[in-house]
N, C-alpha and C positions, 0 to 999 in steps of 0.2 A: 504494500500500500504506500503510495507516494504521499509525503508530507507536504512538499512544496508544490503548489499548483502553478501551472502555466497560465499567464494572463494575456488577454488581447484587449488593448485599450484603443478605441478609435481616436486618431489624432487629427482627422480632418473635421473641419467645421460643418455642421449641418447647414445646408443651403436651401431653405424654403423658397418657393417661387414667390414673386411679388404678389400674385393673387392670394396665395395662402397667408402671406404676412398681413395682408389687408383684410383678412376674413374675420378678425375680431377675437381670435383665440389667444390664450395666454402665450407668452414667449416659450415656456417649457412645453406646453402641449403642441405648439406649432413645430418645435424642433422634433418632437417624437413623431408627429404626423409626417414630416418630411423624411425621416428615417424609414418610414414604412411605405415610401413611394407615393404618398399623397401629394398631388400637385395643385389641385384646384379646390375651390370652396365646395363645389358640388360633390366631389369625391369624399371630402371630409364629412360633409353632412350625411352622405349615404352611409359611411362607416359608423358614424356616431348615432344618427337618428333613424337609420333604416327601419321601415315599418312593414306593413302587410305586403308591400310590393316585393319583398324578399321571398315570400312563400311561393312554392311551385305547385302546379296542378297535380294532384295525386295520380290521375289517370295517365300521366306521362310515363309512369313506371310500367315496364314490361310485365305483363301478367296481371296487372291490377284489375282490369275489367273482369277477367275470369274469376279472380278471388272475390271481388265484390258480388258477382252474380251467384257464386256458390254460397256465400254467407247469407245473402238475402233470401235464398231458397231455404236455408236452414232456419232462418227466423220465421219465414212464412209457414213452414211445416212444423215448427216447434221441436226441432231435433235436439238431442242431447249433444252438446259440443264440449270439447276439451281444449284448453289453451295450454300448450306445452312450452315452458320457458327454460331459461338458464338460471343458475343459482347466484349469479353476480347481480349487482345493483341494476345494470341495464336490463338483464333478463327479468328480474323481479318487478321492476316498474313496468316493463312491457306486458308481463303477465297480468298485473293488476289493471292496467289500462284496458286491455281487450276484454278481460273477464267482466269488469264493471260495466262496460258498454253493452255486452251481450246480455247480461242480466237485466240491464235497464230496458231491454227489448223483450223481456219475459222469458228468456231461454234458461233452461237448466244448464249452467255453464260450470264446468269443473276445472279449476286451475291445477296444473300439475307441474311441479318443479322437482327434478330428480335430486336425490341425495348425493351430494358431491362425493362423499367417501364410499358409498356402497354402489352407486350406479354410474358415477362419472358424468362427463359432459355429453349433452345431446340425447337424442332418442335412443331407447333400448327396447327390445322386443318384449321383455317381461312387463314393462310399463304399458305397452300397447295391449297386451293380454288383459291387464287389470282394467284399463279404460274400456275395452270391448265388453268386459263383464259388467260394467256399469252402464251399458247401453249407448256408449258414444258412437256416433256415426260420422262425425267430422272432427278432425284435429287441426287446430291452427297452431303452427309453431311460431314462436317469437324469439328473436335473437339466437336462433339455432336452426339446424335442419338442412342447410344447403349441401352438406356432405353425407347426409343420411340415405344413401342409395339403397342399401340392403334393408334398412328399417322401413323405408317407405314402401318397398316391394312387399314386405311382410304385412304392413298395414292394409295394402290392397287385397291380399289373400284373406284378411280378416273381414273385408267388406267395409273398411274405414277409409273415407276420403281424406286427403291431406291438402291443406293450404299452407305452404311453407313461406314464412317471411323471415328474412335474415339480412345481415349486412356484412358478413364475413366474406373472405375471398372464395371465389368459386373454382372448382376443378372442372373446367369446361368439358373435359372428355367424358364426364360421368355425372350428370345432374339427376336428382331423384325423379321418379315418376310421381306426379301429383296432379291434383285438379288445377292447381295454380302455383307458380313459383314467383316470389317477389324478392329480388335482391338487386340493388342498383349496380352491383359489380358484375352481373351476368352479361354475357355477350349480347349485343343488340339493345340493351337498355339505354334510353335516351334521357333519363331523368337528370336534370342539371347538377343536382347535389349528390355526389358519390360518397359523401362522408356523413350520412345520417347514422345516428346510433340505432341499435335495434329498436329502442323505444320510439325513435323518430319514424322508422318504417311502420311500426305498429300504429302510430298516430295517423299516418297517411292512409293506412288500411281502413281505419275507422272513419276518417274524413270521407273516403270514397263511398263507404257504405251509407253514411248519413247524408251526404250531399250538402253539408253545411260545415265548412272548415272552421268558421268563426265560432260556432257553438261548441264544436268538439274541442277546440283550443281553449276556450273558456273553462271547460270541464277538466282538462287533463294536462294543461301546460306545466303544472308543478311537477308531475311525474316525468314529463319529457325533459324538463330542465335537470332534474336529479340524475336521471339515467344518462343523459348526454354528457354532463360534467364528469360523472363517475367513470364513464368509458373513454374519457380523454379525447373526445371528438373535436375537430377544429371549430373554434368559436368565431366563425366568420359567416357572412351572408345569411342564409336561411337558419343555420344552427344558432347563430348569434341572436337572431330575432326570437327564435323559440325559447332560448334560455333567458333572455331579458324578460319576455312575457311571463315565463314560469317563475322567475325570481320575484316578480311583482306580486304574483298570486301567492307565493309562499310568504311574502311579507304581510299582505293585507288580508288574505283569507285562507290560511293553511287548513287542510283537512285535519280532523282530530288526531290521527296518528302522527302526522308530521309536527303538529303543534306540541304534542306530548314529547316527541323526540327533541325538539328544539329546547324545551324547558329542561329536560333531563341532561342535555348537552351544554346547558348554560349559554345558548346562542340567542342573542337579541335579534328577533325577526327584522327589526328596522336596520340592522347592520349586516344582514345576510347578503353574501355575495358568492360568486362562483368558488372562490377560495375556501370559504367556510363550509360550503356544501361538499367540496372535494376532500377537504382535510378533516372535517369534523362529523358531518352528517353521513356521508357515504360510507366511511369505514365502519360505522356502527351498524348500518344496514347490511353491509357486506359480511360482517362478523357472523351473522346468522347462517348465511350460505357456506361460509368457510368451515364452520363447525357442524355442518350437517343439519341445519334447521332453517333453511331459507323460507319455509312456509310461515315461520313466525314473523319475519319481516313483511311478507305479503299480507298477513292478517293485520299487522299494524297499519299498513298503508290503506287497507280497505275498511278499517274499523270506523264505525260511526258513533261508537260509545266512548265518551271521554274517560270513564273509569277503566275500561278494558284497555284503551290506548295507553293510559299512564302505566298500567301494569306491564304491558308488552314493551314499552319504551325502556322501563327500568331493567327488564330481563335482557334486552338487546345491549344495553350499556354494560351490563355485567359480562355478557358473552364477549364483548369487545375487549374488556380487561383481560379475560382469559386468553383471547387470541393474542394480545400483546405479549403476555408471558410466554406462551408457546413459541411465538415468533423469535423472541430473544434466545430461547434455549436452542432452537434450530440453527440460528445464525452462529451461535457460539460453537456448536458441534461442527458446522461447516468449516469454520476457521481452523478448528483442530484437525480436520481431515486434510486441509491444505498445508498443515504443518509449518505455517509461517512463510511458505514459499510464494513468491509473486508469480502467478502463471502468465504465459505469453499467448495463450489461445483460449477459446471459450471454456468457461468452467463447467464441467459436467460431474456432478456429485450424486451419490445414491446412498440411501440408508433405509433400514427397516424400522427405524425409530421415529421417523418424521410423520407429521400430520399432513395429510394430503391437502387439506383446505388452506393451510398457512404457508406452504413452501413457496408460493408465488411471491408473497411479500418478502420473504427471506431472500429469494433469488434477486429481486429488485435491489435489495440492500447490498448483496454481494456484487452485483453489476456496478453499482455506484462506487463501492469500496475499491474494487480492483480495475475499474474502467474497462471491463470486458463483458461480453454477453455471458449470462449465467443460466444454467439448467440444473434444476434440483429434482431428483426422482425419488418417489416413495416406492419401496420394494415390498411386495407381498408375495412371498414364495418366489416363483420363477418369473413373475410379471412385475413391471414397474410403470407407474404413471408419473409423468413429469410436467413441471411448469417452467416455461422458458421466458426470459426477459432479455431484451436487446440492450445495446449500449453503443453510442457514437454513430447511430444511423445504420447499423448493420441490419440487413433484411433477414429476419429469422424465418419467415415463411419460405423465402427462396432457398435458404440454407437447409431447412428441413426437407424441402422438396428434393434437393440434390442428394440428400442422405437418406431418402425414404426407404431404400432397400434394407436398411438396418432397423426399421421401425415397423410396428404393427399398425400404426395410424398416427395422424397428427392433424392439427387445424389451428386457425387463429389469424393473427395479423403480422405485419412486418415487425412490430415492436414487441408483441407478446403472443405466446402460443402455448399449446399443450401437446403432449405426445404420449403414446403407449409403446412400450418396448419390452423385449424379453431380456432377462438378466444376463443371459449368455452373450447378448449382442452389445452390451454396454461398451466394452473395450473397442470393438470395431466401429461403433457409432462415434465414440469420442475421437478416435483417430481420423475418421472420415470428416467429421465436423472441423477438426483442427486443420486438416488439409484444405478444406473449402475456405476456411477463414484466411489462411495464408494467401490464397489466390484472390480473395475478395475483401481483403482487409480495408475498412474505410479509412480515409485520410485522417490522421490524428488531428484533433481540434483542440484548441486551448480549453482548459477546464473552466476558466473564468473568462467568459466572452461578454464584455460590456457593450451596451448599445450606444451609450452617450457619455462623453466626458464633460463634466460640469466645470467650467472655468470661472464662471461668475456666481458668487455666493447668492446673489439676489434671485437666481433661478430657483432656489430652494426656499422661497417664501411660502407662507401658508396659502396664499391665493394661487400661486403657480402649482403647488402640489395638489391642492383641491381640484384644480382643473383636469387632472389626469383621471378623475372619477368618470369623466365622460367616455372614456375608453372601456369601462366595465361593460359586460363581464369579460374579465381576463381569462385566458386559458390557452389551450393548444392553438397555434397559428395566430393568436392574439395575446402574446405573453405580456405580463407587466414589465415595463422596460427596466433593465438592469443598468444602473448608472454608476459612475465612478468619479471620485475626487482624488487628486494626486498630491502628494507631499503636504498633507495637512498635519498639524500638530496634535498628537494624542495627549490631551490635557489631563484626563482622569479616567480611571477604570475601576469597577468594583463588581463583585460577584452578587448575583441575585438568584432567586428561585432555588434556594437551598444550595447555592454554589454551582448550579448547573449552567447558568447563563451569565453572559458578560454585559454589563451596562457600561457605556463609555461616553466620553465627551471629546469632541475635536474642535480645534479652532481653524476656521476656513476664512481666510481674509480677516475681516473684523467681526465675523459672526462666530458664535459658539453654538454648536449643534449637538444634541444628545442622540444616542443610538442604542440599539440592543443587538447582540450577537448571540443567538440561541445555540445552546449545546456547545459552547466554547469557553475556554478560560484563557486569560492573558498569557500565562506561563506556557500553555500548550502552543500558542502562536509564536513564542519566542520574542515577545515584544515587551517594552517597558514604557511607563508613562514618560512623557516629554519627548519621545521619538517622533520623527516624521514618518507617516504611514500613507499607504495607498488603501483606499476603501471602496469596495464594490457593494452596492446597496440598492434597495428599493425604498423610496421615501413614502411615509404615510403621515396622516394627521393624528396627533395624540391629544386627547381631551381629558384633562384631569382637574377636578375641582374648579371647573369654569375656565381654566386656562387652556388655550388652543395653541399648539406648537407643532413643528415638524420634527418627526423622529425618523432616523435612518435605521432600517432593518438590514443589518449587514449580511451579505452572502460570503464575503471573503475579506480578509485584512492581512496586510503584509508590511514589513519595513519598506519604506519608499525605495523603489528601484528606478533609477534614471536612465537605464540603458536604452530602452526602446525609443524614447524621445531623443536622446543624444544621437543614437544611430540615424534616426530620420533627419535630424538637423545636419549632421555631417555628410550625409548622402544627398542632401538638398532635395528631399522629397517634397513635392508640391503639397501645399495645404497645411503642412505641419506647423508653420509659423504661428497659426492661430493658437494652437495648444502651447506653443513656446512663448507667447507674448508676455506672460506674467514674469518671465525671466529676462525681459529686455535690458540689455546692458546700458550703463550710464558711463559718462566720460571717466570717472575714477576707476571703473572696472577695467577699461582699456589701458589706462596709464599703469595700473598695477601689473597687468599681465605683460605688457611690453617691457617694463622694467625688470620683470622676472626672467626674461629670456637672455641667456648668455650667448656667446658667439657660436657655441656648438649645439644650440638648441634645435631639435627637430620634433615635429609633431609625431606622435606614436603611429604605428602602422595599422592599428585597429581600434574600434570604439572602446573596448574594455581598457586598453592601455591609455587612451586619451583621458578617460575618466580618472585613471590613476595619476595622471599629470595635473589634475585639477588643483588650483591654489587653495590653501587652507581657508575655510570660511566662505568660500564661493561655491554656489550650487553648480554641479556638473553641467546642467543645462545652460546656465548663463556663461560658463566657461566655453562651451562649444559654440555658442552664438558669437562670443568675442572672436574666437578663432576664425569663424566663417566670414565675419566682417573684415578682419585683417586680410584674409585671403582675397576678398573681393577688391580691396583697395590696392593690392599688390605688396603690402607690407609682409605678407607671407607668400612664398612661391614654392611649387613642387614640380618635379620633372614631368608629371602627367597632368598637372592642373588640378588635382584633387587635394583635399586637406591633408591626407595621410602622407607622411614624410616631408611635409612642407617645412621650410626654414625661413628665418627672417631675411628680408631683402631691403635694399635701399631703393627709394623711388624719388624722382625729382619733385620738389615742392612739398606741400603739406597734405597729408592724407585727410580726405573729407569722409570721416566715418559716418557721420549723420546723414550724408548724402547717398550712402549705399542703398541699393535696392532692398537688401535685407532689413536695414534699420527703418526705411520708409514703410515697408510692409508691416513690421512689428508695431510701429506707431499707429498705423491705420487700424489695426485690431484693438488698440488700446483707446481709441477715440470714443 
């Protein structure tokens, strides 16, 4: 596990178009919009305030007309229908949505969510037998089914029709036999949004049946928002509108089960956002499925009785605490299996001691810890079930497809997947996956990738930071921007939260700003009060006893590293003088540097050694700017015209340092 993280700090100034500058947004929001490719006021308004025009017609989905007709036939005939879902939050919300709708039409509708530990993901023949015995003549799958070729064929033999709705990747060579198949990723589908969650597809199905999308959205937007956020779908365009609409419903009129869960989780509905749903509400709902009781979460979401809802919410929170303890135990054992060695290919671990429902979270934790894809497999005799998590953009679905000869089956997305495997094939699978990874290794990316360098302290005013709320809901494809301030003084630091978290204060220009760094301590960072630090953070508004202030929620902190900016200055990269303008040299700086140069002085051959030549008490960035100005005037010359290996030279007349292009550019940024 690496201690020191690689940083990427943008050194170019964001350049909003004149139209965007004049649109009336705050300077900070304008800069963020420009970074996201927004050039016009209309583009910004569409992103921020996009409404019903973002919604697409359900019947654009391939197979939707057949699915609608079959369901309407079931409603008219009063058939017994089952809704077969998945045990994660997306599957649970999908199941509740379709079940509630069909029951509102008077149908006997049976929700069925398989036991994660006993049945595993997707359709299984034993469940089909059970549903047939209950008189089911139509099964509607939600968030699953697109790979259930054998199970659909078995359902047909039982006389059960299938309407399959899913959003996972399709294996086009073998789609199931069904009355209708709805999946935006199937060949020939022309629906514009290929990134609906399973619950989004379920919503569209109900909209098509009802013929009134507005009424359906009014009823179920909360479930759609929760499922879409929990499944980490891109929060842009149609998804963004669905989630915004759903969050508003959660705030103003939550159903009894969700209201109870919000109370139990100490979440203020008025402060509810995508982040609190994803990190607080969704894990509690997910805990039920992970520990083999997804039906409990479904009962909570469909409960109309406040007392029952409160009891179920309390049980779910207790399940979540159990899940957290189990996850920690699994993660610790996984690290013991790795024996302290840092692997260089995807992690593939197996054990008979692990809980099937929790290994996915532990795999995510390992992937982040080692910066590698991670696969954790629960063994039961000769068979194993695994959860896979990607890292760094590595496409897991493609990788598993390439290694499928070693697997009994698999399914999922590019970033997360599941698999079944024989114990005897573990070694060959691990080797095949490692070989595939070596040939398809994603380009290494910095672990800290900042979106925006803040050089003006006023950009972190309360008004500016509040304006970023217009970009909510944040999430996949619309992340909360990660900002950076460089070479700020760490004025104070203290432990909070029982010593687990770090509260700190930095001086940025003339401003003093407080921050919090969760799950970190100063000594672990190797830092001391009084040092200059670089800080990657997301700003938020903190309200305490009537006082409103900006708080920086840190993602990374390190001792100030001048190398990247110095390297850019010395190589004369365009645009970096904006970031360097705070180090603009003054005449005494030039005089001091020039007087320090003896007859044998030459500028070092690379950036690191140039920084080593820096005069005591002078910032390396200012030192580099001085060198480049001297080079431009001819007071320094080198054989190839670059700064490296340059030496002092005599020039006729007096050098006009202030008249250099470099100094004029620096002053223009300071104006």
